[in-house]
N, CA, C and O atoms as CSV, one atom per row, in Angstrom:
chain,resi,resn,atom,element,x,y,z
A,1,MET,N,N,55.506,-87.316,141.523
A,1,MET,CA,C,55.221,-87.569,140.265
A,1,MET,C,C,54.095,-88.304,140.002
A,1,MET,O,O,53.803,-88.590,138.840
A,2,GLU,N,N,53.390,-88.666,140.988
A,2,GLU,CA,C,51.910,-89.351,140.625
A,2,GLU,C,C,50.944,-88.949,139.721
A,2,GLU,O,O,50.113,-89.781,139.356
A,3,TRP,N,N,50.906,-87.678,139.242
A,3,TRP,CA,C,49.901,-87.476,138.204
A,3,TRP,C,C,50.586,-86.831,136.958
A,3,TRP,O,O,50.170,-85.952,136.204
A,4,PHE,N,N,51.623,-87.445,136.965
A,4,PHE,CA,C,52.548,-87.164,135.624
A,4,PHE,C,C,53.169,-88.712,135.258
A,4,PHE,O,O,54.002,-89.361,135.890
A,5,ASP,N,N,52.612,-88.978,134.282
A,5,ASP,CA,C,52.485,-90.531,133.556
A,5,ASP,C,C,54.037,-90.044,132.874
A,5,ASP,O,O,53.916,-89.684,131.703
A,6,ALA,N,N,55.335,-89.983,133.369
A,6,ALA,CA,C,56.239,-89.844,132.887
A,6,ALA,C,C,56.835,-91.250,131.658
A,6,ALA,O,O,57.400,-91.128,130.572
A,7,PHE,N,N,56.424,-92.460,132.384
A,7,PHE,CA,C,56.647,-93.369,130.913
A,7,PHE,C,C,55.761,-93.217,129.552
A,7,PHE,O,O,56.119,-93.552,128.422
A,8,GLU,N,N,54.746,-92.739,129.863
A,8,GLU,CA,C,53.572,-92.336,128.563
A,8,GLU,C,C,54.139,-91.255,128.043
A,8,GLU,O,O,54.631,-91.461,126.934
A,9,GLU,N,N,54.280,-89.787,128.601
A,9,GLU,CA,C,55.306,-88.745,128.025
A,9,GLU,C,C,56.465,-89.313,126.944
A,9,GLU,O,O,56.605,-89.040,125.752
A,10,LEU,N,N,57.337,-90.315,127.923
A,10,LEU,CA,C,58.406,-90.185,127.495
A,10,LEU,C,C,58.219,-90.939,126.108
A,10,LEU,O,O,58.726,-90.400,125.124
A,11,MET,N,N,57.550,-92.113,125.944
A,11,MET,CA,C,57.232,-92.604,125.075
A,11,MET,C,C,56.489,-91.892,123.654
A,11,MET,O,O,56.825,-92.123,122.493
A,12,ALA,N,N,55.434,-91.007,124.092
A,12,ALA,CA,C,54.848,-90.025,122.946
A,12,ALA,C,C,56.037,-89.085,122.754
A,12,ALA,O,O,56.339,-88.678,121.632
A,13,SER,N,N,56.649,-88.772,123.757
A,13,SER,CA,C,57.989,-87.735,122.908
A,13,SER,C,C,58.773,-88.512,122.133
A,13,SER,O,O,59.490,-87.798,121.433
A,14,ILE,N,N,58.962,-89.746,121.939
A,14,ILE,CA,C,59.283,-90.383,120.909
A,14,ILE,C,C,59.171,-90.801,119.583
A,14,ILE,O,O,59.968,-91.012,118.669
A,15,GLU,N,N,57.666,-90.878,119.766
A,15,GLU,CA,C,56.332,-91.516,118.890
A,15,GLU,C,C,56.640,-89.879,118.163
A,15,GLU,O,O,56.597,-89.966,116.935
A,16,ARG,N,N,56.866,-88.777,118.541
A,16,ARG,CA,C,56.357,-87.519,118.022
A,16,ARG,C,C,58.129,-87.186,116.829
A,16,ARG,O,O,58.148,-86.732,115.685
A,17,TYR,N,N,59.124,-87.548,117.537
A,17,TYR,CA,C,59.952,-87.298,117.308
A,17,TYR,C,C,60.412,-88.239,115.691
A,17,TYR,O,O,61.136,-87.927,114.745
A,18,VAL,N,N,59.785,-89.171,115.922
A,18,VAL,CA,C,59.454,-90.032,114.951
A,18,VAL,C,C,59.280,-89.787,113.696
A,18,VAL,O,O,59.969,-89.921,112.685
A,19,GLU,N,N,57.559,-89.154,114.085
A,19,GLU,CA,C,56.605,-88.627,112.914
A,19,GLU,C,C,57.449,-87.441,112.736
A,19,GLU,O,O,57.235,-87.030,111.595
A,20,GLU,N,N,58.309,-86.700,113.332
A,20,GLU,CA,C,58.683,-85.442,112.527
A,20,GLU,C,C,60.125,-85.875,111.545
A,20,GLU,O,O,60.503,-85.372,110.487
A,21,ASN,N,N,60.656,-86.864,112.259
A,21,ASN,CA,C,62.026,-87.131,111.675
A,21,ASN,C,C,62.517,-88.122,110.797
A,21,ASN,O,O,63.640,-88.027,110.302
A,22,GLY,N,N,61.724,-89.109,110.559
A,22,GLY,CA,C,61.193,-90.398,110.092
A,22,GLY,C,C,62.327,-91.523,111.040
A,22,GLY,O,O,62.423,-92.641,110.535
A,23,GLN,N,N,62.796,-91.390,111.774
A,23,GLN,CA,C,63.620,-92.014,112.691
A,23,GLN,C,C,63.168,-91.820,114.160
A,23,GLN,O,O,62.394,-90.922,114.493
A,24,ALA,N,N,63.815,-92.913,115.196
A,24,ALA,CA,C,63.815,-92.590,116.325
A,24,ALA,C,C,65.055,-91.671,116.660
A,24,ALA,O,O,65.929,-91.443,115.823
A,25,PRO,N,N,65.070,-91.215,117.802
A,25,PRO,CA,C,66.101,-90.186,118.137
A,25,PRO,C,C,67.445,-90.978,118.760
A,25,PRO,O,O,67.090,-92.130,119.010
A,26,ARG,N,N,68.291,-90.861,118.963
A,26,ARG,CA,C,69.631,-91.271,119.231
A,26,ARG,C,C,69.448,-91.370,121.092
A,26,ARG,O,O,69.650,-92.432,121.681
A,27,GLU,N,N,69.117,-90.317,121.688
A,27,GLU,CA,C,69.053,-90.197,122.903
A,27,GLU,C,C,67.776,-89.455,123.139
A,27,GLU,O,O,67.284,-88.772,122.240
A,28,VAL,N,N,67.041,-89.601,124.703
A,28,VAL,CA,C,66.486,-88.742,125.639
A,28,VAL,C,C,66.814,-88.100,126.286
A,28,VAL,O,O,67.157,-88.774,127.258
A,29,ALA,N,N,67.018,-86.915,126.513
A,29,ALA,CA,C,67.421,-86.461,128.226
A,29,ALA,C,C,66.506,-85.883,128.898
A,29,ALA,O,O,65.708,-84.989,128.614
A,30,VAL,N,N,66.702,-86.485,129.820
A,30,VAL,CA,C,65.531,-85.815,131.317
A,30,VAL,C,C,66.200,-85.121,132.399
A,30,VAL,O,O,67.409,-84.916,132.293
A,31,SER,N,N,65.541,-84.715,133.473
A,31,SER,CA,C,66.150,-84.400,134.523
A,31,SER,C,C,66.702,-85.524,135.178
A,31,SER,O,O,66.441,-86.658,134.778
A,32,ALA,N,N,67.636,-85.264,136.401
A,32,ALA,CA,C,67.989,-86.511,137.387
A,32,ALA,C,C,66.893,-87.258,138.218
A,32,ALA,O,O,66.843,-88.430,138.590
A,33,ASP,N,N,65.878,-86.028,138.423
A,33,ASP,CA,C,64.845,-86.632,139.229
A,33,ASP,C,C,63.726,-87.666,138.485
A,33,ASP,O,O,63.124,-88.606,139.005
A,34,LEU,N,N,63.662,-87.229,137.249
A,34,LEU,CA,C,62.861,-88.289,136.300
A,34,LEU,C,C,63.490,-89.362,135.865
A,34,LEU,O,O,62.856,-90.403,135.692
A,35,TYR,N,N,64.920,-89.282,135.601
A,35,TYR,CA,C,66.103,-90.519,135.218
A,35,TYR,C,C,65.606,-91.760,136.355
A,35,TYR,O,O,65.306,-92.951,136.266
A,36,ALA,N,N,65.724,-90.572,137.641
A,36,ALA,CA,C,65.645,-92.010,138.734
A,36,ALA,C,C,64.319,-92.450,138.662
A,36,ALA,O,O,64.142,-93.667,138.597
A,37,TRP,N,N,63.213,-91.596,138.661
A,37,TRP,CA,C,62.002,-92.117,139.147
A,37,TRP,C,C,61.619,-93.664,137.962
A,37,TRP,O,O,61.072,-94.717,138.289
A,38,LEU,N,N,62.192,-93.221,136.464
A,38,LEU,CA,C,62.304,-93.584,135.355
A,38,LEU,C,C,62.676,-95.072,135.498
A,38,LEU,O,O,61.998,-96.048,135.173
A,39,SER,N,N,64.112,-95.026,136.149
A,39,SER,CA,C,64.857,-96.734,136.528
A,39,SER,C,C,63.748,-96.884,137.964
A,39,SER,O,O,63.379,-98.029,137.704
A,40,ASP,N,N,63.278,-96.668,138.761
A,40,ASP,CA,C,62.510,-97.320,139.636
A,40,ASP,C,C,61.392,-97.965,139.081
A,40,ASP,O,O,61.035,-99.100,139.397
A,41,ILE,N,N,60.744,-97.121,138.116
A,41,ILE,CA,C,59.552,-97.793,137.481
A,41,ILE,C,C,60.201,-99.088,136.623
A,41,ILE,O,O,59.775,-100.220,136.849
A,42,ARG,N,N,61.090,-98.891,135.782
A,42,ARG,CA,C,61.494,-100.185,135.055
A,42,ARG,C,C,62.467,-101.340,136.030
A,42,ARG,O,O,62.442,-102.528,135.707
A,43,ARG,N,N,62.996,-101.050,136.784
A,43,ARG,CA,C,63.131,-101.788,137.700
A,43,ARG,C,C,62.296,-102.680,138.332
A,43,ARG,O,O,62.682,-103.827,138.557
A,44,GLU,N,N,61.267,-102.323,138.629
A,44,GLU,CA,C,60.321,-102.879,139.680
A,44,GLU,C,C,59.200,-103.458,138.352
A,44,GLU,O,O,58.561,-104.486,138.577
A,45,SER,N,N,59.030,-102.772,137.064
A,45,SER,CA,C,58.348,-103.868,136.101
A,45,SER,C,C,59.599,-104.798,135.779
A,45,SER,O,O,59.103,-105.758,135.189
A,46,HIS,N,N,60.759,-104.964,135.857
A,46,HIS,CA,C,61.437,-106.023,135.602
A,46,HIS,C,C,61.544,-107.160,136.513
A,46,HIS,O,O,61.544,-108.348,136.191
A,47,PHE,N,N,61.650,-106.587,137.873
A,47,PHE,CA,C,61.137,-107.640,139.177
A,47,PHE,C,C,60.016,-108.249,139.036
A,47,PHE,O,O,60.029,-109.479,138.998
A,48,LEU,N,N,58.776,-107.529,138.924
A,48,LEU,CA,C,57.390,-108.030,138.781
A,48,LEU,C,C,57.186,-109.104,137.822
A,48,LEU,O,O,56.573,-110.142,138.072
A,49,SER,N,N,57.904,-108.711,136.358
A,49,SER,CA,C,58.166,-109.790,135.555
A,49,SER,C,C,59.127,-111.007,135.315
A,49,SER,O,O,59.183,-111.869,134.439
A,50,GLY,N,N,59.818,-110.753,136.375
A,50,GLY,CA,C,60.725,-111.878,136.432
A,50,GLY,C,C,61.990,-111.773,135.239
A,50,GLY,O,O,62.963,-112.518,135.126
A,51,GLY,N,N,61.685,-110.807,134.559
A,51,GLY,CA,C,62.903,-110.573,133.438
A,51,GLY,C,C,63.982,-109.970,134.151
A,51,GLY,O,O,63.752,-109.615,135.307
A,52,GLU,N,N,65.418,-109.745,133.544
A,52,GLU,CA,C,66.458,-109.483,133.590
A,52,GLU,C,C,66.249,-107.872,133.011
A,52,GLU,O,O,65.901,-107.558,131.872
A,53,SER,N,N,66.648,-106.733,134.432
A,53,SER,CA,C,66.996,-105.358,134.339
A,53,SER,C,C,67.593,-105.081,132.561
A,53,SER,O,O,66.953,-104.625,131.614
A,54,GLY,N,N,69.023,-105.555,132.613
A,54,GLY,CA,C,69.179,-104.894,131.430
A,54,GLY,C,C,70.223,-103.827,131.435
A,54,GLY,O,O,70.641,-103.669,132.582
A,55,ASP,N,N,70.791,-103.045,130.575
A,55,ASP,CA,C,71.311,-101.494,130.133
A,55,ASP,C,C,70.041,-100.940,130.999
A,55,ASP,O,O,68.874,-101.232,130.739
A,56,PRO,N,N,70.524,-99.958,132.244
A,56,PRO,CA,C,69.438,-98.925,132.392
A,56,PRO,C,C,69.442,-97.728,131.512
A,56,PRO,O,O,68.472,-96.984,131.368
A,57,ASP,N,N,70.310,-97.626,131.076
A,57,ASP,CA,C,70.539,-96.532,130.006
A,57,ASP,C,C,69.648,-96.646,129.075
A,57,ASP,O,O,69.101,-95.605,128.712
A,58,LEU,N,N,69.369,-97.565,128.616
A,58,LEU,CA,C,68.851,-97.892,127.239
A,58,LEU,C,C,67.286,-98.413,127.168
A,58,LEU,O,O,66.960,-99.558,127.479
A,59,LEU,N,N,66.335,-97.358,126.693
A,59,LEU,CA,C,64.992,-97.814,126.857
A,59,LEU,C,C,64.582,-98.523,125.550
A,59,LEU,O,O,64.707,-97.945,124.470
A,60,PRO,N,N,64.122,-99.702,125.643
A,60,PRO,CA,C,63.505,-100.288,124.578
A,60,PRO,C,C,62.117,-99.700,123.862
A,60,PRO,O,O,61.130,-99.329,124.498
A,61,THR,N,N,62.221,-99.693,122.655
A,61,THR,CA,C,61.112,-98.734,121.940
A,61,THR,C,C,60.354,-99.463,120.526
A,61,THR,O,O,61.152,-99.737,119.629
A,62,PRO,N,N,59.615,-99.629,120.392
A,62,PRO,CA,C,59.226,-100.431,118.866
A,62,PRO,C,C,60.136,-99.914,118.206
A,62,PRO,O,O,60.647,-100.734,117.444
A,63,HIS,N,N,60.801,-98.395,118.125
A,63,HIS,CA,C,61.761,-97.929,117.129
A,63,HIS,C,C,62.994,-98.326,117.131
A,63,HIS,O,O,63.657,-97.854,116.208
A,64,GLY,N,N,63.833,-99.398,118.212
A,64,GLY,CA,C,64.457,-99.887,118.456
A,64,GLY,C,C,64.934,-99.446,120.093
A,64,GLY,O,O,64.004,-99.282,120.883
A,65,PRO,N,N,66.428,-99.245,120.634
A,65,PRO,CA,C,66.765,-99.062,121.809
A,65,PRO,C,C,67.145,-97.340,121.950
A,65,PRO,O,O,67.732,-96.753,121.041
A,66,VAL,N,N,66.846,-96.865,122.832
A,66,VAL,CA,C,66.960,-95.108,123.055
A,66,VAL,C,C,67.429,-95.122,124.107
A,66,VAL,O,O,66.846,-95.736,125.001
A,67,ARG,N,N,68.932,-94.291,124.420
A,67,ARG,CA,C,69.467,-94.112,125.370
A,67,ARG,C,C,69.026,-93.044,125.822
A,67,ARG,O,O,68.896,-92.077,125.070
A,68,LEU,N,N,68.605,-92.957,127.531
A,68,LEU,CA,C,68.493,-92.329,128.761
A,68,LEU,C,C,69.693,-91.526,129.489
A,68,LEU,O,O,70.612,-91.907,130.214
A,69,VAL,N,N,69.275,-90.147,128.958
A,69,VAL,CA,C,70.728,-89.133,129.571
A,69,VAL,C,C,70.310,-88.280,130.138
A,69,VAL,O,O,69.365,-87.687,129.617
A,70,ILE,N,N,70.837,-87.797,131.528
A,70,ILE,CA,C,70.726,-86.767,132.530
A,70,ILE,C,C,71.099,-85.491,132.010
A,70,ILE,O,O,72.224,-85.231,131.583
A,71,ASP,N,N,69.940,-84.540,132.063
A,71,ASP,CA,C,70.740,-83.240,131.802
A,71,ASP,C,C,70.160,-82.351,132.745
A,71,ASP,O,O,68.962,-82.078,132.815
A,72,GLU,N,N,70.836,-82.025,133.280
A,72,GLU,CA,C,70.838,-81.383,134.915
A,72,GLU,C,C,70.041,-79.948,134.956
A,72,GLU,O,O,69.410,-79.526,135.925
A,73,ALA,N,N,70.209,-79.288,133.684
A,73,ALA,CA,C,69.341,-77.975,132.838
A,73,ALA,C,C,67.877,-78.422,133.331
A,73,ALA,O,O,67.103,-77.935,134.156
A,74,LEU,N,N,67.827,-79.275,132.694
A,74,LEU,CA,C,65.979,-79.529,132.554
A,74,LEU,C,C,65.278,-79.543,133.739
A,74,LEU,O,O,65.856,-79.732,134.809
A,75,SER,N,N,63.654,-79.298,133.627
A,75,SER,CA,C,62.920,-79.359,135.049
A,75,SER,C,C,62.281,-80.777,135.229
A,75,SER,O,O,62.326,-81.504,134.237
A,76,SER,N,N,61.733,-81.233,136.285
A,76,SER,CA,C,61.366,-82.516,136.494
A,76,SER,C,C,60.606,-83.292,135.506
A,76,SER,O,O,60.423,-84.491,135.714
A,77,PHE,N,N,60.056,-82.612,134.243
A,77,PHE,CA,C,59.336,-82.843,133.752
A,77,PHE,C,C,59.392,-82.772,132.175
A,77,PHE,O,O,58.555,-83.220,131.392
A,78,ASP,N,N,60.643,-82.067,131.866
A,78,ASP,CA,C,61.325,-82.124,130.757
A,78,ASP,C,C,61.619,-83.527,130.156
A,78,ASP,O,O,62.088,-84.490,130.763
A,79,ILE,N,N,61.222,-83.454,128.731
A,79,ILE,CA,C,61.487,-84.961,127.739
A,79,ILE,C,C,61.901,-84.177,126.911
A,79,ILE,O,O,61.136,-83.301,126.510
A,80,VAL,N,N,63.447,-84.275,126.332
A,80,VAL,CA,C,63.867,-83.658,125.356
A,80,VAL,C,C,64.758,-84.717,124.388
A,80,VAL,O,O,65.889,-84.983,124.797
A,81,PRO,N,N,64.311,-85.333,123.133
A,81,PRO,CA,C,64.654,-85.809,122.323
A,81,PRO,C,C,65.318,-85.431,121.002
A,81,PRO,O,O,64.798,-84.851,120.049
A,82,THR,N,N,67.084,-86.057,121.187
A,82,THR,CA,C,67.832,-85.705,120.093
A,82,THR,C,C,68.515,-86.492,119.293
A,82,THR,O,O,68.454,-87.690,119.571
A,83,ARG,N,N,69.240,-86.140,118.249
A,83,ARG,CA,C,69.916,-86.871,117.130
A,83,ARG,C,C,71.116,-87.148,117.563
A,83,ARG,O,O,71.907,-87.756,116.842
């Protein structure tokens, strides 16, 4: 997944959802592989910054926390925000 900036794509999908709906999605569905990769990135970031990791299913965004959920039917690169 080196060439796919999953975190950037995830945040962009949330921003698009906010622009289209006027509010943040309640949750964002991703594949199990992408969820694991995002969890690793967040865990490493918290470790390097000395912060606590918190709830691995809640993603802090400028629009409030958004829950990450796994959808086994999605491909590794699909990101689906939902209300």
